[in-house]
C-alpha positions as CSV (number, residue, x, y, z in Angstrom):
1,X,54.9,76.1,95.0
2,X,54.6,79.2,92.6
3,X,54.8,81.4,95.6
4,X,57.9,79.7,97.0
5,X,59.5,79.8,93.5
6,X,58.8,83.5,93.1
7,X,60.5,84.2,96.5
8,X,63.5,82.0,95.6
9,X,63.8,83.8,92.2
10,X,63.6,87.3,93.6
11,X,66.6,89.3,92.4
12,X,68.7,91.6,94.5
13,X,67.5,95.3,94.7
14,X,69.5,97.4,92.3
15,X,72.0,99.9,93.3
16,X,72.7,99.4,97.0
17,X,74.6,102.4,98.4
18,X,78.3,102.2,98.8
19,X,80.1,102.1,102.1
20,X,80.1,105.4,103.8
21,X,81.4,107.1,107.0
22,X,78.3,106.2,109.0
23,X,79.0,102.5,108.4
24,X,82.3,102.9,110.1
25,X,80.7,104.9,112.8
26,X,78.0,102.2,113.4
27,X,80.8,99.6,113.8
28,X,82.5,101.9,116.2
29,X,79.4,102.4,118.2
30,X,79.0,98.6,118.8
31,X,82.6,98.0,119.5
32,X,82.7,100.9,121.9
33,X,79.5,99.7,123.5
34,X,80.9,96.2,124.0
35,X,84.1,97.5,125.6
36,X,82.2,99.7,127.9
37,X,79.8,96.9,128.8
38,X,82.7,94.6,129.5
39,X,84.1,97.1,132.0
40,X,80.8,98.1,133.6
41,X,79.4,94.5,133.9
42,X,81.9,92.4,136.0
43,X,79.1,89.9,136.7
44,X,78.8,88.7,133.1
45,X,80.3,85.2,132.6
46,X,83.3,85.2,130.3
47,X,82.8,88.9,129.7
48,X,86.1,89.4,127.9
49,X,85.4,86.5,125.5
50,X,82.1,88.0,124.7
51,X,83.6,91.4,124.2
52,X,86.2,90.0,121.9
53,X,83.5,88.2,119.8
54,X,81.7,91.5,119.4
55,X,84.8,93.5,118.5
56,X,85.8,90.7,115.9
57,X,82.4,90.3,114.3
58,X,81.0,93.8,114.3
59,X,83.0,94.8,111.3
60,X,80.7,92.4,109.2
61,X,78.3,95.4,109.3
62,X,80.7,97.1,106.7
63,X,79.9,94.5,104.0
64,X,76.2,93.8,105.0
65,X,74.8,95.4,101.8
66,X,77.3,93.9,99.3
67,X,77.4,90.3,100.8
68,X,74.4,90.0,103.2
69,X,74.2,86.3,103.4
70,X,77.9,85.8,103.8
71,X,78.0,88.3,106.6
72,X,75.0,86.6,108.3
73,X,76.8,83.3,108.1
74,X,79.9,84.6,109.5
75,X,78.3,86.5,112.4
76,X,75.8,83.9,113.5
77,X,78.0,80.8,113.1
78,X,81.1,82.4,114.7
79,X,79.0,83.8,117.6
80,X,78.0,80.2,118.4
81,X,81.6,79.2,119.2
82,X,81.9,81.3,122.4
83,X,78.3,80.2,123.3
84,X,79.5,76.6,123.3
85,X,82.5,77.4,125.2
86,X,80.7,79.3,127.9
87,X,77.5,77.1,127.9
88,X,75.3,80.0,127.4
89,X,74.2,82.6,124.8
90,X,76.0,85.9,124.7
91,X,74.8,88.3,127.2
92,X,76.2,91.6,126.0
93,X,73.7,94.1,124.8
94,X,76.2,95.1,122.0
95,X,75.5,91.6,120.5
96,X,72.3,93.1,119.0
97,X,74.4,94.1,116.0
98,X,73.3,90.8,114.6
99,X,69.9,92.2,114.2
100,X,71.2,94.8,111.8
101,X,72.6,92.0,109.6
102,X,69.3,90.2,109.8
103,X,67.6,93.4,108.6
104,X,70.2,93.9,105.9
105,X,69.7,90.2,104.7
106,X,66.0,91.0,103.9
107,X,66.6,94.5,102.6
108,X,69.5,93.8,100.3
109,X,69.7,90.1,99.7
110,X,68.3,88.0,96.8
111,X,65.4,85.7,97.3
112,X,67.8,82.8,97.7
113,X,69.9,84.7,100.2
114,X,66.8,85.6,102.2
115,X,65.6,81.8,102.4
116,X,69.0,80.5,103.1
117,X,69.9,83.1,105.6
118,X,66.5,82.9,107.4
119,X,67.0,79.1,107.7
120,X,70.4,79.5,109.1
121,X,69.3,82.1,111.7
122,X,66.4,79.9,112.8
123,X,68.5,76.8,113.0
124,X,71.1,78.7,115.3
125,X,68.0,79.6,117.5
126,X,66.8,75.9,117.5
127,X,70.4,74.6,118.2
128,X,70.7,77.1,121.2
129,X,67.4,76.0,122.5
130,X,68.2,72.4,122.3
131,X,71.5,72.8,124.0
132,X,69.7,74.5,126.8
133,X,71.1,78.0,126.3
134,X,67.7,79.5,125.9
135,X,64.4,79.0,127.6
136,X,61.0,78.9,125.9
137,X,60.3,82.5,126.8
138,X,63.7,83.5,125.4
139,X,62.8,81.6,122.2
140,X,59.5,83.4,121.9
141,X,61.1,86.8,122.4
142,X,63.9,86.0,119.9
143,X,61.4,85.0,117.3
144,X,59.4,88.1,117.7
145,X,62.5,90.4,117.5
146,X,63.8,88.5,114.5
147,X,60.5,88.7,112.8
148,X,60.4,92.5,113.4
149,X,63.9,92.8,111.8
150,X,62.9,90.7,108.8
151,X,59.6,92.6,108.3
152,X,61.3,96.0,108.6
153,X,63.9,94.9,105.9
154,X,61.1,93.7,103.6
155,X,59.1,96.8,104.2
156,X,62.0,99.1,103.2
157,X,62.8,96.8,100.4
158,X,59.4,96.9,98.7
159,X,58.8,100.6,99.5
160,X,62.1,101.5,97.5
161,X,60.9,99.2,94.7
162,X,57.5,100.8,94.6
163,X,59.2,104.3,94.4
164,X,61.4,103.1,91.7
165,X,58.5,101.7,89.7
166,X,56.7,104.9,90.2
167,X,59.6,106.9,88.9
168,X,59.8,104.7,85.9
169,X,56.1,105.1,85.2
170,X,56.4,108.9,85.5
171,X,59.3,108.9,82.9
172,X,57.3,106.7,80.6
173,X,54.3,108.8,80.7
174,X,56.4,111.9,80.1
175,X,58.1,110.3,77.1
176,X,54.8,109.4,75.7
177,X,53.5,113.0,76.2
178,X,56.7,114.4,74.6
179,X,56.5,111.9,71.7
180,X,52.9,113.1,71.0
181,X,53.7,116.8,71.2
182,X,56.8,116.4,69.0
183,X,54.8,114.2,66.5
184,X,52.0,116.9,66.3
185,X,54.2,119.9,66.2
186,X,56.7,118.5,63.6
187,X,54.2,116.7,61.6
188,X,51.7,119.5,61.2
189,X,54.3,122.3,60.3
190,X,56.4,120.0,58.1
191,X,53.3,118.8,56.2
192,X,52.3,122.3,55.7
193,X,55.8,123.3,54.3
194,X,55.8,120.2,52.1
195,X,52.4,121.0,50.6
196,X,53.3,124.7,50.1
197,X,56.6,123.8,48.5
198,X,55.0,121.5,46.1
199,X,52.5,124.1,45.1
200,X,55.2,126.6,44.7
201,X,57.1,124.3,42.5
202,X,54.1,123.7,40.3
203,X,53.5,127.3,39.7
204,X,57.0,128.8,39.8
205,X,57.3,129.1,36.0
206,X,53.8,130.2,35.2
207,X,53.1,132.4,38.3
208,X,56.1,133.7,40.2
209,X,53.8,135.8,42.5
210,X,52.1,132.5,43.7
211,X,55.5,130.9,44.2
212,X,56.6,133.9,46.3
213,X,53.4,133.6,48.3
214,X,54.1,129.9,48.9
215,X,57.6,130.8,50.1
216,X,56.2,133.3,52.6
217,X,53.9,130.7,53.9
218,X,56.7,128.2,54.2
219,X,58.7,130.8,56.2
220,X,55.9,131.4,58.6
221,X,55.2,127.7,59.2
222,X,58.9,127.1,59.8
223,X,59.0,130.0,62.3
224,X,55.9,128.6,64.1
225,X,57.5,125.2,64.3
226,X,60.7,126.5,65.7
227,X,58.8,128.5,68.4
228,X,56.8,125.4,69.4
229,X,60.0,123.3,69.5
230,X,61.7,125.8,71.6
231,X,58.8,125.6,74.0
232,X,59.1,121.8,74.3
233,X,62.9,122.1,74.8
234,X,62.5,124.6,77.5
235,X,60.0,122.2,79.2
236,X,62.5,119.4,78.9
237,X,65.4,121.5,80.4
238,X,63.4,123.0,83.2
239,X,64.9,122.3,86.6
240,X,62.2,124.0,88.6
241,X,59.8,121.9,90.7
242,X,56.2,121.8,89.8
243,X,53.8,124.1,91.7
244,X,52.4,122.4,94.8
245,X,48.8,121.2,94.3
246,X,48.8,121.5,90.5
247,X,45.7,119.8,89.2
248,X,47.4,118.0,86.3
249,X,49.4,118.4,83.1
250,X,48.0,121.1,80.7
251,X,48.8,118.9,77.7
252,X,47.7,115.4,78.5
253,X,45.6,115.9,81.6
254,X,47.7,113.4,83.6
255,X,47.6,113.7,87.3
256,X,50.1,116.2,88.8
257,X,52.1,113.4,90.6
258,X,52.7,111.5,87.4
259,X,53.3,114.2,85.0
260,X,55.5,116.7,86.8
261,X,58.6,117.2,84.5
262,X,58.8,120.6,82.9
263,X,55.6,122.0,84.5
264,X,57.1,125.2,85.6
265,X,58.4,126.0,82.1
266,X,55.1,124.9,80.6
267,X,53.2,127.2,82.7
268,X,55.4,130.1,81.7
269,X,54.9,129.2,78.0
270,X,51.2,127.7,77.9
271,X,50.2,125.3,75.3
272,X,47.6,125.9,72.6
273,X,43.9,126.5,73.8
274,X,40.6,125.8,72.1
275,X,40.6,129.3,70.7
276,X,43.7,128.5,68.8
277,X,41.8,125.9,66.7
278,X,40.6,128.8,64.6
279,X,44.2,129.4,63.5
280,X,44.1,126.2,61.6
281,X,41.9,127.8,58.9
282,X,43.8,128.1,55.8
283,X,43.2,128.8,52.1
284,X,45.0,125.6,51.2
285,X,45.4,123.6,49.1
286,X,43.1,122.1,50.1
287,X,41.4,124.9,52.0
288,X,40.6,124.4,55.8
289,X,37.3,125.7,57.1
290,X,37.0,126.0,61.0
291,X,33.8,126.5,62.8
292,X,33.5,126.8,66.6
293,X,30.1,126.7,68.2
294,X,29.5,127.4,71.9
295,X,31.5,129.2,74.5
296,X,35.2,128.2,74.3
297,X,35.9,129.8,77.8
298,X,33.9,127.0,79.4
299,X,36.5,124.4,78.2
300,X,39.4,123.6,80.6
301,X,43.0,124.4,79.5
302,X,43.8,120.6,79.3
303,X,40.9,119.8,77.2
304,X,41.4,122.9,74.9
305,X,44.9,121.9,74.3
306,X,44.0,118.2,73.5
307,X,41.2,119.4,71.2
308,X,43.7,121.6,69.3
309,X,46.4,118.9,69.0
310,X,43.7,116.4,67.7
311,X,42.4,118.8,65.2
312,X,45.9,119.8,64.2
313,X,46.9,116.2,63.6
314,X,43.7,115.4,61.8
315,X,44.1,118.4,59.4
316,X,47.8,117.3,58.8
317,X,46.8,113.7,57.9
318,X,44.0,114.9,55.6
319,X,46.3,117.1,53.8
320,X,48.8,114.4,53.3
321,X,46.7,111.6,52.4
322,X,43.1,112.6,51.3
323,X,43.5,112.0,47.7
324,X,41.4,114.5,45.6
325,X,40.2,116.4,48.5
326,X,38.8,119.8,47.8
327,X,38.2,121.0,51.3
328,X,38.6,120.1,55.1
329,X,36.2,121.0,57.7
330,X,36.9,121.4,61.4
331,X,33.8,121.7,63.6
332,X,34.1,122.3,67.4
333,X,30.9,122.2,69.4
334,X,30.9,123.1,73.1
335,X,27.9,121.4,74.7
336,X,26.6,121.2,78.2
337,X,28.8,118.5,79.5
338,X,31.4,117.8,76.8
339,X,33.1,119.3,73.7
340,X,32.8,117.6,70.3
341,X,35.4,117.8,67.5
342,X,34.5,116.6,64.0
343,X,37.2,116.8,61.3
344,X,36.3,115.6,57.8
345,X,37.4,115.8,54.2
346,X,35.9,115.0,50.9
347,X,38.7,112.9,49.5
348,X,38.7,109.4,48.2
349,X,37.4,106.9,50.7
350,X,39.8,104.1,51.5
351,X,39.0,100.8,49.7
352,X,38.5,98.8,52.8
353,X,37.1,100.0,56.2
354,X,39.5,99.8,59.0
355,X,39.3,96.8,61.4
356,X,39.4,97.2,65.1
357,X,42.9,98.4,66.0
358,X,43.9,98.8,62.4
359,X,45.4,102.0,61.1
360,X,45.5,102.8,57.5
361,X,49.0,103.3,56.1
362,X,50.0,106.8,56.1
363,X,47.3,108.1,58.5
364,X,49.8,109.3,61.1
365,X,53.7,109.4,61.1
366,X,54.7,105.7,61.1
367,X,51.3,104.7,62.5
368,X,51.6,107.0,65.6
369,X,49.1,109.6,64.6
370,X,45.9,108.0,65.4
371,X,47.4,106.3,68.3
372,X,48.6,109.5,69.8
373,X,45.1,111.1,69.3
374,X,43.4,108.2,71.1
375,X,45.8,108.6,73.9
376,X,45.2,112.4,74.3
377,X,41.4,111.6,74.4
378,X,41.6,108.6,76.7
379,X,43.8,110.6,79.3
380,X,41.0,113.1,79.7
381,X,38.2,110.5,79.9
382,X,37.1,111.1,76.4
383,X,36.7,108.9,73.2
384,X,38.0,109.2,69.7
385,X,36.9,107.4,66.5
386,X,38.3,107.6,63.0
387,X,37.2,106.1,59.8
388,X,35.5,106.5,56.4
389,X,32.7,109.1,56.6
390,X,29.2,108.3,55.6
391,X,29.2,111.2,53.3
392,X,32.5,110.3,51.7
393,X,36.1,111.0,52.6
394,X,37.6,110.5,56.0
395,X,36.5,111.8,59.4
396,X,37.9,111.9,62.9
397,X,35.4,112.5,65.9
398,X,36.5,113.1,69.5
399,X,34.3,113.7,72.4
400,X,35.9,115.1,75.7
401,X,34.4,116.1,79.0
402,X,34.6,119.8,79.7
403,X,36.4,119.4,83.0
404,X,38.9,116.9,81.4
405,X,38.8,114.5,84.5
406,X,41.3,111.8,83.7
407,X,40.2,108.2,84.1
408,X,42.5,105.5,85.5
409,X,41.9,103.2,82.7
410,X,40.1,104.6,79.9
411,X,39.1,102.0,77.3
412,X,40.4,102.4,73.8
413,X,37.9,104.0,71.5
414,X,36.6,101.7,68.8
415,X,36.7,102.7,65.3
416,X,33.5,103.2,63.6
417,X,32.2,105.1,60.6
418,X,31.6,108.8,62.0
419,X,28.6,110.5,60.6
420,X,28.4,114.1,59.5
421,X,27.6,116.4,62.5
422,X,24.0,117.4,62.8
């Protein structure tokens, strides 16, 4: 019953194409074929009645997408009138226009329309058989041909639906990617501007030179933020198609066929790499110390970009919310099979350890910071954990494979208490 109910409740496909010139041409073909056939086949009983039936009913093809059930009802019921008058089914080959209506019923009709229209068509076939208009061989052939028309309509219907869902998924993935990039870019640079502005205000009266230095840092952060924002905007506005055979998105690691928007622009303006993590080092406050161990050239571009973004967001969060922190440490270790990132601070530890799926207030813009970092790691087949550090403060630890091979359904990394790196 649930299967029957699901078919009955099936909605109509969205956005059927409007009537176009080829619809009129199709009607003209069937009308012309019926007239030519009436002239060329004088042996057909009641040939001009049959020709008139096709000429009158063929225009139903013009409304087959907008009103598929109504057009099927008109064509199949009205075509039964001359069959009763003649005592036989229509013999003109041009009468196959009814198969186009049957196809349109299953391609553009709702579930109710498909069920009711299918019952109507089969009922007409059964009545013609009962009246002796069709033999059993004709019935078998008719059922086979009608089934093919129904199946073809369903095939195109669900193929179009699958393509629409795929496009929606691509758009959703791209929106998520852009949301992560905007969050990381804006959050990091704006946080740095805010921290420097507060420091400059605090010393503006006693140490004008330090205040001027803070303004210079603010100018630099704002310039870098604008540059990265322009890169994202260029990617958004790019109209060029992605390069064929591209392995995947350089920022998220998503497959090429699901993350294609703005690829050409992104290739012209490449994202951050693992080497750019060293640029996060800063004199503070609080000071940021960056240590990179191993060969960064062994890390793929997608993984390097993800590591940089995760480290950038972790440093931003620590500067915002690590109360009393005197330093932030960023340690990147390139190992044989993976790269490990450990970002920690020595600020005050939260009073309660985070529960599974819980994100402490403030750690990430409106709760999206840690979620975005987990998404970046999971898209590349890695894991990410965040929580109070065993040695005090807060730590974020991510482990990503060197190749950045994305997994279809990476499990969410559980939060735990990351320990200090060995």
